[in-house]
N, C-alpha and C positions, 0 to 999 in steps of 0.2 A: 513318299516323300515326305506328307503331313506326320506319320509316326516317327522317321528318321529325324523331321527338325524338331517336334517335340522333346526327343530324346538326345538331340546335340547340347553343346553349351551354352548356344544362343538362346534356343527354347527354353532350356531349364532356367536360365536367368531371367527370362520375361515371365514366364511362370511363376517363379518366386518371389519376383516383384510383386507380382499381382497379389499372390497371397500377403506379402507384408502391406499392401494397400489396405486389403479387406481388415486385417487384426489392428492395425492403426486406426481406421475408420470406427470400428468396434470400441477402442478404447475412447474415443471421441463421444461416443453415445454415453458410454459409463460417466464422463464427465458431466455432460449433459444431464443425465438423469440425478447424478450426485448434488448437482446444483440444479433440480427442476424449478424450484420455486422463483428463483432469479432470471430466467430465459424463458419459460413455458408461457407465462401470460401473454407475453410479447408476440409469439409467433405467430406467421402467417404464411401459407402456401409461397407466396412471393419471396419474404425472408427465408425460408427453409431452402428453395431451388440457390438463392444467392449465396447463402452458408453452403451448401454442398459444392459449388463452383469454387468458392474460397479454401474450403479446407483441401479439397482436390490439390489446388495450386501449392498450397503451403506443405500438404503432405509430400507432393512430388519433391520439393526442394530440401525437407529434410530426410527424406528416405535416399534421396542421392547424395547428400553427405554423408549419412549415415553407413550406405552401403558401398561408397565408392572404391573403397579396397575389394570388396568382394566381387564387384564387377570388373574390375581391371583383372584380378585373379582370374575370374571365370573366362575371361576373354582373350586372355593373353597368348600368342599366337606362338606357343612353343609345345610341341607334341609331348615333350618330357613330363608335362605336369598333368598329363592323361593317365595318372595312376589312382588307384583305388583309395590309397592312404592321404593323398592329397585333396580329394573331393569329402573324403570324411572331415577331415581340417576344415575345409571351407564351408562343410554345413554346419559346423560348431561355430566357426567365426559369424555366419548369416545368422543364426538363431539366437547367439550372444549380443551382438550388437544391436539388433531390433528389441531384444528383451529388455535392454537397459532405455533406449526410448519408450517403450511402453510402460516401464516402470517409472518414469517422469512423468509421463501423463496421466498414470493412475494417481501418484501420489500428487500432483497438480489439482486432481479434482478435489482432492482434501483441503489442501493449503489455500486454494482461489478464493477460499470464503472467508478466508482474513486478508487478503491483499487485494482482489478484486481485479487480478492479472493473472497471466502466464507467468512464471517465474524466470527470471534472466540469470546470468553467471555471477550476479551480485548475491543471492541467495547464500553462496557458498561463506560469502565475507560476514554475511549478515548474521550467521549461527556458529562461526568460527570459535568463538569464545566461549559457547554454551556447553558445558561439563555434562548436561543432562540432556543432552539432543539425541543420544541412543534411545534411551528412557522412553522420550516423547513420541519417537516413530515407532518402538515397539506397543506403547499403548495405543497408537493410530492404527496400528496393524490388528489389535484384538477388538477394537471400536468398529473398524471396518472391515472385518473379517470378508465381507462379500467382494471387494474390490481386490483383495487376496486371490480370491478363489477365481475371479475374473481373470487376473494375471497370469496362474496357474493354466487357466483354460487357454488362454490365448498364447500363452508360449508353447504348451503342448499343440496347438493348431499349427504353429509355425514348425514344429519340429516334424510333425505328422504329415502335414501335407508338402514338404520339401522334395522339391523334383531332383534327382541327382542324374545326369548325364550318363546315357549308357555308352561305357568304352567300347564297346564292339561295334558301332555304328561308323567307327572312322577309319579311313585309309590316309594313312598319315603320309601323304604327298602335296603336290601344290595346291590342290581345291581345298586341302584343310587349313595350310597357312594362308590363303587368299582370303577364305571366310572368315577367319577367325581375326584377321587384320581389318577387314572392311567393317565388320561389325564392331571391334575396339575404335575404330576412326571415326564411325557414325556414332556412337555412343558417346562420344568427348564432346560435339559441339550440342547433342542433343541434351546432356546433362547441365552444360554450361547454362543452357537456354531455360531448363528446368528448374536449376537453381538460381537464376537472374529473376525467374518468374515471368519474362517476357522476350520475346524474339527482335522486339524492336530494337535497331541500332540506337545506339546513344542514349539511352535510357539506364537510370543508376538501378542496379540490383534489389530486390524488394526487401524491405526491412519489416518488424513488428507494426510498425504503425499503417503499412500499406492494408493490413487487416479490417482497417476501418472502413474501405471500400465496398465491402460486403455486407455490413451490415446497418442497422439504423440505431446502433447505442453503442457507443464506446465497449462498453461492458462485455457486448456481446460478440468482440473482436476475440475474446479468450477462446470461442468455440470454435471460430475459423481457424486460428493458431494452433500449434502444438509446442508441446513446450521443449524438444530437441532443438527446434528451429529458434526458438527464443533464447534459448540457451548460445547456439551455435553463432546468433547474430549479434549477440551483445558481447563475445569475447574480445577483449580489448579494443573497445569502443569507446571513445573519448564521451562522456553522459553530456559534457557542456560543449555545443556548438555556437559560436556566437553569430546569430543572423546578422543582416544589414537592411533591414526593413527601412531606417530612415539616418539620416546624418546626426553626427552628436549634436548639433544643435537644435534639430527638431526633436531628438530623443531627449534631451533635457527639458524642452519646453512640452514636451506632451507627458511626461512622466519619470520622477527623479524619486529614489527612496531614502534621500537624506530630509531628516526631520530637524526643523528647529522651531522651538516656542520663546518669542523674544517676551512675552509678558505670562504671570502667572495671576489667572482668575479667582472666582469667589469660587472654585470647585478645589482649590489647592487644597491638598492633606500633607503639606511638607513636613516630615519628619516622621511620617506615621510607619510603622512596621507593615511588612507584606508576608501573607503566608499564599503560595500558590499550592492548590490542590487539584494535581493530575490524577485524574481518575479514570483507571482503566477500562475501556470498553462501554463508558455512559453516552450512549447513544441518546439522542434526543425523545426516542420512540418508548423508552422506559420511563419517562417524566409524564404522569397524569395531567398537570397544568398545563404543560405546554402541549397537550393533544387534546383539548377540550371537544373538538369535533369529530374525534374516532368512535366508533362503535354506539354511533348514536347518541353521541354525549355521554357513554356510561363508562368510558374508559377511566379508569384509576391509575394505570401504571404500576410501578414495581418499586418504586422508591418514595416514599411516604416521607422521611424525613427531609429530601430533599425539596418536596412540593411544598412542607412547611416553612422550610428555609427561604424559598422563593416569596413568600409573601413578606419577606422583609428584606430584598435584595434586589439589586437592578440588574436585569438580564434582558435578552433580546429572543423575537421571535423568529428572525432571520439569523442563524449563526452555524458555521461551517467549519470543520478540520480542514487542513492542508493537506493531510496524506491518510493514507488507510492503515499504515502499521506504527508501531510503537515508538520505534526509532524516527521516524518523520516529525513526531509532536514536540519533542526538545528543542531541535531549532527553531521550528515555528513558533512557540510560545516563549520561550526565552531569550530568542536574539531576532525574531522577526523574518526568518528563513524559511518560505515555504518550501516542500518538496517538489522538484522538477524533473524529470527524467527518471533520475537515481535518487535513494536516499543520501542525504548531505552525509551523512557518517561514513559511506561507503565509498566516497568518490574522492580524487588528490585533492579537491577543494576544501577537504576536512583539516588539510594543513595549511590554509590559509591562516591571515590574521582576522580573528573574528571576537565581536564583542557580545555581550550581552546584559540582560537587566541587572545580573549580578557583578558584572566588571563595571556598569556605570554607575550603580548604588554605592560599590565598593571606594571608589574614588569621592563620594559624598559622605562617607562615613559611615555606612553599613556594614554589620558583618553579616555571612552569608553562610547557610549548609543546604546540603542537598541531600535527600532520606530517599533510600528505595532499598525494599526488603529482600531484594534478588542478590546473586554472589555479585562481589563488587566489580567483576570486570562483565558483569551481564549488560548484552546490547551496546556496549560502548559508554553507556550512561555516565560512568565514572571519569573516562576519560574526556568527553565533551563538557561534563560541569567543571572540570579543572579547567580546560581551556576557557571557558568564558567567568572564569574567576570567583567561581565558588571556594570559599576557603576552607570549608570543612564537608567532609561527604560521610556520609553513615549509610552502611550497607549489611549484608547478611553478616561479615565478620565483627563489627562492631555490636550488632543486636546479641550477638553470641557471646561476647564478652560480659555482657550485663548478666550479673547474678538474681537481677531481678524478674528475669524472663525464664520462660522456658528454652530456651535455646534452640536447637536443630528439631526439640519434640514441636516446635512450633512452624517449622518447615511444613508446606504444601505437598512435599515429595516431586514438585515439578521445577517452580519457577523461583519461588519468593516466602518469606514469611508471611503467614495470614494477615489479613489486613488489621484486623481487630488489636491484636498484640501490638502490631508493628506501628499504628499509629499513636498508641500509647507512648511506646519508646518514643516516636518523634517527637510527643509533647515534652518528653524527659529532656531532649535534646534542645528543645526550642526555650524551655526555662533558664538554661545555662548560657544562651547568647544574650551578648550585649546589645542592649536598644540605641538605634534603632538598628532591627534586623530584616534580612530578607530569608525566609525559610521555604524551600520548595519540596514537595513529598510527592511521588509516584507510585501510586496503589498498584496492585497486582492479583487479588483476588477473583475480580471478575473477570476472568481468562480461561480459555480451553486448558485443561479440560472437564472445565465447568464442575468441580468439587467444593465443598463447604466443609469447615470442620467437622471432626464427628459429633460434638454434641449439637448440631444445628441439622443434620441429616434428617431426623425425623420431622421437625419443623419448619423446614424450609423445601418446598416440592417446586417441581418443574409446571406451576399452576397454569402459566400461560401459553404452554405448548412448545416454548425453547428452553434448552437447558440452562441458558446463561440467566435465566429469570430468579433462579434460586440464588444463584451467585450474585446477582446483582442486589437483591434484598439484602443478603449478607453485608455487601460492603456498605449498602445504606444504612444500617444498624452500627456498623463499626464508626462510621461517619457521625453518626447522631451520639456515640460515645465520646468521639474526639471532640465536639463541639460543647458537649455537658462538662466535660473536665475543663476546656479552655475557658470558657466563661467565666471560671473562678479565679482563672490568672489575671494577676496585676498589669499584664501587656495587652489583655484581650480588648478592650476598649478603645487602644490607640492602636488597631490594626486595622488594615484591608486585605480581607480574603477575596481570592479568587478561585473558583472551581470549574474547572474545564476537563472532557473528556481527551483522551489521545484520540481515538476513533470510533467509528460503530463498530457494531458485531450483530450477532444473529437480528434478524428483522421477521416480524409477521405481516405488517401492512404492508400494501403495495407502494403507498407513498415514501416509503423508506427502503426502496428496493432498485429505485431507478436512479440515473447520473446524478442527481442531487440530493435525493435522499440517504443515498450511501454515504453522503459528508456531513450530515446535518446530527450536530452535537449541541448543549448546553452550554452557553457561557456566564457565569454569574460573579457579580460583584458584589459583595456583603460587607457592610460596616456596621459593628456591632453599635457603634453610637448614635446611627441614624442620618450620620452626614451625606451619605449616598440617597437619593429619596429614592423608595422602592417603587418599581415598575415594571410593566413587561414592555419595552421598546418595539413597536411594529413600524419603525420606520428606516432604521440604521441598517445596514448591513454588514454583522460581525464574524470574524475567523479569529483561529488561532494567531495569527501574527498582528492583530490589533492588541494583545495584551499588553506587550511591552509598550509601544507608544502610548495605551491608556493609562497605564500605572504612571508612566515617566509624566504626562499632562498631570494628573492628580497629584503628585508629589511634588510637582512646582520643577521639574528639571527644565532648564531652559537653554541647554548646550546643545548642539548639532550631534545628531546620531542617525544611524541607519537601520532600517526595517522597512520590508515589503510589506506594509500593511497601514492601518488609519488609526485614527486616533478618536475612539467612539465617545468623547467627553468633548472635543473640540472642533471636530469636522462637521459640517452640514449632512444632511441625510443623502442627498442626492451625491455628494464626493465618497462616500463610502462602498466597498466593494469585495468581494470574496473571491478567491483564486484556486483552482485546483487542477492537477493533471491526472489525466482518468488515460490507462490504457492508450497512449500514444495521443490522446488529444487534451487541448489546454482549455480549459472553462473558465470563464468569469462571470460572474452574479453583479449585476449592478443594476439599480433602480427597480424597474419590475421587469426585468429580462435575465435571461441565461444565454450565452453565447458559446458556443463548441467551436473549437478551432484546430484545424490539423497541421499548422504550422505554414502551410501556403494558402489556405483558403477558410473561409467559413462553413460549417458543412450545416448546423443546426441554430435556430434562434428559438425559445420558447419563454412565454409568460408565464413563468412559474408560480406565481403567487395566486393565479387563478387556474392554469392546466398543471394541477399538482402531479399528475402522473407522467406529464411531457409528452404527450400524445400528439399536439399540433405544432409541426415544424413550420416557422415562419421565415426561414432562410430568404433572404433577397426580397422581403416583403415590407420592412420596416426601415425608417430613413433613421433610425438609430443604430442601426447593425454598424455602418461603415464608421461612426465615431467609436462606439464600442471595439472594434478591431482593430483600431488603430492604437487604442489605450492599450490594449492586450500586446498587440504588438510590442509597444513600447517597454512592457513590463517584462515580456520574454527576453528582450535584447539588453536590457539593463542587467537582469538577473544572470543570463550567460556570460556578458562581457567582463561584468563583475567579478563572477567566480573562476574565469580564464586570466585575468589579469590582476588579481590578489587586492581587489578594491572594495571589501567588506566593511571598512570602517569611514567615517566621513573624512577623515584626512588623507586619503587617498583618491 
């Protein structure tokens, strides 16, 4: 009876699903090993058991999604299907569908390093306009050849260990039809329970955010999840669902993103030019003067020019990005719109009426231009720049039209023109702009696949153990040459420069690997005439969405505008805060505390200034928690409702 059961359709289906469980779990091991430094230092036996439990829950759901057609065909109560050709086809179906799931998991083992989360269906939109994506993927196959081998081995395991039912065990009578029908009827409710993740009536089907219940840190949820589940559960999902934490009157009283300056104080720089440099992957870890306590006080960093610039600039010890990828940065920096749930570019809300510093200053008589050395449709930068009022866009097309430079010979082969020549090209464009002007440039070279121009490959090495360090040094050199030339231009002394990273990247120190360190970037305000006193502010909390409000304050703008950020030169230190969305968890930094909220309850509170590794969770122990949670709820509700109702301007 045992052998007969094993070789029946029912037994074969069960055995094959167990094999699928095994190979998917092995792909998770590969995911963990590829990102060892992010997860391993925080592992414990209790966390491992919880993660394993969660992994089985989410793998069950995804495997049932992926193998639903296979299981139905396997248990279909029709004896006409019991033919050799039919079961050969089922084997191919089983192996192919699970191989796709394995490929997603292993590819995300690499892509996770740039996003900090499992990919959702929005990833297809993110790279839809990138003509070089095939080249990038092929390059990654070469760099991560061991994952390609692992994929081949796992697919071979699926094929080799597949159990085909024996057709000679059947007697096609009522017993056959009854057993197959009962198995199918039993499988359907069990599959529903497995996909939902719960047998309890009245509960909602589990979503991506449910992975956080099995881990200590939001970033660890990616180990529990699998990419097919994240993809499937995000298909057709509305990214912005308005919660109803409080009434409209309570909401406005708690927090409003509408700013209005009724007076202009002595910090006014009215009529000054503005140059915003968004520097690719310039994490705070790379700047020595912002990390004097690292490596026993011997840490020098990798950006000596930026260190020298900081001695003449106004910057902040506690400053953060609002997202983890490049397309999160533009809305945050230029429109005061942080990333929440999904990148703004990839949501229907991107069609809303949106303002930015360019459209606001345009009404004040400013000319404006945006510079990025990538393909003109790359990452949606051109479309967004146009939507928020930039009058000119300079990209790869414009660069290649200039006879002064090397055209495509200066292309890095993957993403954009190398930073050194493109920043010089940017200065050519700025020199032609009518003052006052707003110029924004987004650099590109300090980016995967971590190459530098041929002439610098011998002098710039991976001296700090991370491939990006040589790229950061190259970009630092390019910025030095940018400022050296700019300093001789007539507009230079009458300009406010802002330097900010789009997001962080590869890290070496534990303090930059936790849920807050992953967002730690520099935010630098520099005025060549010294009108902004140089200082390292250790009282304010700064974030990318503060840049527009702070600049508008300095420029003396006194009309209402919308931004989910602070005025770093007008607000009191205790009023400033920073927001980020981390793998289904909302994070708020305010005062001395960081609070993490899952949409329904606070799951963690840390004294981040003294507990830099975020090891001591003080949830439900501090009186400030309730006020911070209410404030964060107001931010979320304002954001979601305004996105859904097209109210992203002060007049709406």
